[in-house]
C-alpha positions in Angstrom: 78.5 94.7 107.5 77.2 94.7 111.1 78.3 91.8 113.2 81.4 91.0 111.1 85.1 91.5 111.7 87.5 92.9 109.1 91.0 94.2 109.0 91.6 97.9 109.0 93.2 99.2 105.8 94.2 102.3 103.9 97.0 103.8 101.9 100.3 105.5 102.7 100.3 109.0 101.5 103.2 110.2 99.4 106.2 110.9 101.6 104.4 109.6 104.7 106.4 107.2 106.9 104.8 103.7 107.3 104.5 104.1 111.1 102.7 107.4 110.8 100.4 106.0 108.1 99.5 103.0 110.4 98.7 105.3 113.3 96.6 107.6 111.1 94.7 104.7 109.5 94.0 103.0 112.9 92.6 106.3 114.2 90.5 107.0 111.1 89.2 103.5 110.6 88.4 102.4 114.2 89.2 105.2 116.5 92.3 103.6 118.1 95.2 105.6 119.3 98.3 103.4 119.1 100.9 102.8 121.9 103.4 100.8 119.8 103.4 98.8 116.6 105.8 96.1 115.5 106.5 95.4 111.8 105.9 91.7 111.1 106.7 91.5 107.4 105.5 92.4 104.0 103.8 90.9 101.0 104.6 91.8 97.4 101.7 91.5 94.9 103.5 91.5 91.6 100.2 91.2 89.7 99.1 94.6 91.0 102.6 96.1 91.5 101.8 96.6 95.2 103.6 95.9 98.4 101.6 95.4 101.6 103.4 96.0 104.9 
């Protein structure tokens, strides 16, 4: 949707560390190469048995 902002997203591959997944998804989705990330927290969605970091 041109002209609209959204959050990047994706999935962690089996056995992939969360920081590696974040760097990969940022590169794939918006072409950003990270310098540093800081974990702010997580959200557990019990309805879908999913954890968002």
